[in-house]
C-alpha positions in Angstrom: -31.5 62.2 -56.9 -29.2 63.2 -54.2 -28.9 61.2 -51.1 -29.8 62.6 -47.8 -26.9 63.6 -45.4 -26.7 63.5 -41.5 -24.1 65.5 -39.6 -24.0 64.5 -36.0 -21.9 65.6 -33.2 -21.8 67.2 -29.5 -21.4 70.9 -29.1 -19.0 70.2 -26.3 -16.5 68.2 -28.3 -13.0 69.1 -27.2 -11.6 67.1 -30.4 -13.7 68.1 -33.5 -15.0 71.6 -32.5 -18.8 71.6 -33.2 -18.9 75.3 -34.4 -15.8 74.8 -37.2 -17.0 71.7 -38.3 -20.6 70.5 -38.0 -22.3 73.6 -37.7 -20.3 75.5 -40.2 -21.1 72.7 -42.7 -24.6 72.7 -42.1 -24.6 76.4 -42.7 -22.8 76.0 -45.9 -25.2 73.4 -47.0 -28.4 75.1 -46.0 -29.3 76.3 -49.5 -29.6 72.8 -50.6 -33.1 71.2 -51.0 -35.0 71.0 -47.9 -34.2 67.9 -46.1 -31.2 66.8 -47.8 -28.9 67.8 -45.0 -29.8 67.2 -41.3 -27.6 68.6 -38.5 -27.8 66.8 -34.9 -26.2 68.0 -32.0 -26.6 65.2 -29.5 -25.7 67.5 -26.6 -29.0 69.2 -26.5 -32.3 68.8 -25.0 -35.1 67.4 -27.3 -37.1 70.0 -29.0 -40.4 68.5 -28.3 -42.5 65.5 -28.4 -42.0 65.4 -32.2 -38.2 65.7 -32.2 -37.1 62.3 -34.3 -33.7 62.4 -32.4 -35.3 62.7 -28.9 -34.0 59.1 -27.8 -30.2 59.9 -28.8 -30.3 63.4 -27.1 -31.8 62.1 -23.7 -29.6 59.0 -23.9 -26.5 61.2 -24.4 -27.7 63.5 -21.6 -27.9 60.4 -19.3 -24.5 58.9 -20.1 -22.9 62.3 -19.8 -24.5 62.6 -16.1 -23.3 59.0 -15.4 -19.7 59.8 -16.4 -19.7 63.0 -14.4 -21.2 61.4 -11.4 -18.9 58.4 -11.6 -15.9 60.8 -11.5 -17.1 62.8 -8.5 -14.8 65.7 -7.9 -13.1 65.2 -11.4 -16.5 65.3 -13.3 -15.6 67.9 -15.8 -12.3 66.4 -16.7 -14.0 63.0 -17.0 -16.5 64.3 -19.2 -14.2 66.2 -21.5 -11.8 63.0 -21.6 -14.8 60.7 -22.6 -16.6 63.2 -25.0 -15.4 62.5 -28.4 -14.3 58.7 -28.2 -16.8 57.3 -25.6 -20.1 59.6 -25.2 -20.8 60.9 -28.5 -20.5 57.9 -31.0 -23.0 55.5 -29.8 -25.8 58.2 -29.8 -24.6 59.4 -33.2 -24.6 55.9 -34.5 -27.9 55.3 -33.3 -29.3 58.5 -34.5 -27.8 57.6 -38.0 -29.3 54.2 -38.0 -32.7 55.4 -37.2 -32.4 58.4 -39.8 -31.2 56.2 -42.5 -33.6 53.2 -42.0 -36.5 55.8 -43.3 -35.2 55.8 -46.7 
């Protein structure tokens, strides 16, 4: 049987563009059997109480807000600089651990 796959990223990544990478690959693989490919954008709000990635999304939003608050007037620049290498990885890693632990 085929192994499940999780594609995780943030839509505001200035290094690896979400629409040209994660979203595009998710679209290309949309015809595969249901549940085989899961796409996660950590830079979105939880979809509801049953969202399996709610904790990652909320945690990411809090980390992003804290980065912006700590930078004051340079908030947008600080978030952009930290986005790919500092903000996204811990939340995608946590989401991946949770996702793959169910198999």
